[in-house]
C-alpha positions, 0 to 999 in steps of 0.5 A: 348401555342404551336407555329408554327415555323416562316412562310412567309405569303401567303396572296399576293404572287405577290406584284404589284407596288404602285400607286403613287398619286402626291400632285397636286392629292389628297386633304391632306393638311400639314395644317390638319396634327397636328404640333407634328405629323410634327415634328416627320415626319420631325425629321425622314426625315432629320436623313435620314430615310423614314417616312410616316404618315400611317393608320386611319389618312390618310383615314380620311384626304382623307375623309375630317374628323379630325383624332383623332390621327396620326400614323407614320411609318418608316424604323428606327428601335425603338431604333433609333427612341428613340435616336432621341426623348428624349420624347419617350418611347418603349412599346409592346412586340408582336409589338415593337412601339415607343410613342412619347409624346407631352403634352397629344398628343402621335405620335405612331411610328412603324417600317416597318415590314415584313410578317415573324412572328410566330404564334400559332397552331390556326393561331394567330400571337404571335411575329411580330417584323421582320423588312423590307421595305414598300414595305413589311409592306403594306401587314401585314395591315388589311384593305385596306382603312388603309393601304395608306401611306402619304409620307412626302418626296414628300407629295404624297399618296402611295396605294399598295392595291386599298385603295384609290378606296375602300374609293371611293366605300365605302367599308371596305375590307379585304387584302388578303384571309379574312379567313386567316386574321381573323385567325391571329388576330380575333380582326379583326372581330370587326374592320371590323364592327366597322370601316363600322359603323363609316365610313358609309362603306359597309363590302365587301362580300369577307371580310363579308362572314367568319365573323359569322363562325369565331366569336367564335375565339373572346373567346380566346382573352385576356379579357383586349384587349376586354375591349379596343375594348368595348371602341372603339365600344361604345364611338364613337358616333355611339354605337346604329347602332355598337350594331345593326351591331355586333348583326347582324354578331353574335358578340356581344355575344363575349364581353356579352355572358350573355346579349346576352342571355337574349336578345334572350330570354326576351319576348316584347323587354324589355332588348334590348329597355334598352340597346338601350335607353342607347346606344342612350343616350350616343351618344347624350351626345357625340353629345353634347360634354358631358362627358360618362362613360363606368360604366353607359353602363356597368350597362345598359347592365348588369341589366336585368341579375342582376335584374332577379338574385336579384329576385331569391335571394329575392324569397328565403327570402334575403332582397333587398339590400343583394340580389342585392348586391350578384347578382352584384358580381356574374354578374360582376365576370362573366363579367370581365372575359370576358372583363376586365372592370376596377374596377372603372367602375364596382364600379360605376355600382355596386352603380347605381344598389344599389341605385334603390331600395332607389329610388323605396322607396322615401327618406321621407321628407328629401331627401337631403342625397341622392340628396348629393351623388356623384353617385345619379344623375346617378342612377337618370338617370338610373331610368328614363332610366328603366321607358322608357324602359318599367318599370312602375316607373313614380311615382318614377321618378316624385318623385325625379325629384320633390324632385331635384327642392324643394331642397335647391340648395345651400345645396345640391351642398355644400353636393355635393361637400364635398361628393367625397372621401375626408380623413376625418381629425382625431380629436386630443385627448388631452392625446394621445402621441404626443398631445402638446396641 
């Protein structure tokens, strides 16, 4: 990768003095902050370092929401943080971070950075470990609503960029020149949409204006990072609105390029209806605190192109099951090149698809074998989803609904309990070496 030399960020040549909002003038209470985050904040403070809660947690606390996680910013360097916490490990290349683990909770600690970094010829930041002060650090952050600091020293909120006013106005606004900030990190295009939907905010017109034009920049983002964004976009409880906003800003195709093509080509809205039904079901399950999996969403997102390609294979004389297998291989391999979806999720999508022809044919008088399969329920739900989206599958749906009601519950449950991948015991045969019987 060709590099540009280090340069000084031109986003904010004049840096105003921050607004300091005293404890009596804001609603953040330590009672609402994670006990482990407070441990990190106080230990850094007691060791002589500056320490602040920063980012989305401050924003959410000001909005009266429960933060998903808590991030800390400090003038202590990562190695100094590690010296204070035995339960700490350092991660990252571009951004050197400290993760302090308390059981299942991880408090991320970042060092204040200066706006001096290494970028490539397209303006993307590729190395950014020049440390600075809080006055430097704030201008590197992306959106004003995420650039507020809660200072544990006096419990004040520190606002350099008008984040408090934007939160009150319900605005997502980039700090600095929007085009430059998007070029530095194109994932900010997705983040702008995600935060706007999640918070019910509007994207500021200056922040929104370059989005469509710069959407192709996402093609250069590593596929593993795009998968992380996929999870945040569609598994946060507002997947339907996020999907519609991404399509409105021409960003959905950066994640699912083939699906975007199909959505624009099909008639009667069938593929889009299928995807929206799947996203709506996901939101409903999350609202009910029920488990969700990216594998099911992946099956819905890629179903139209997989189904079409499998139909082409069948027309050329292949059997239905072989056609689905070949089509699944092709569609998933192309999608994984765009978003690096882990194998456990792509395998689930394959199995859901492979189940569909079997469910269409029924299972005769003894459906227990299919009913006890660990993937049956997801495949059955997918069959219902296809029917709701406009395919005429009513007979198959009714048949399998009845089969589940009529099947002996204890037999089905016991078989299902045995079905997950458990190693089979090998029978020892007499006469083999090592057999003592």
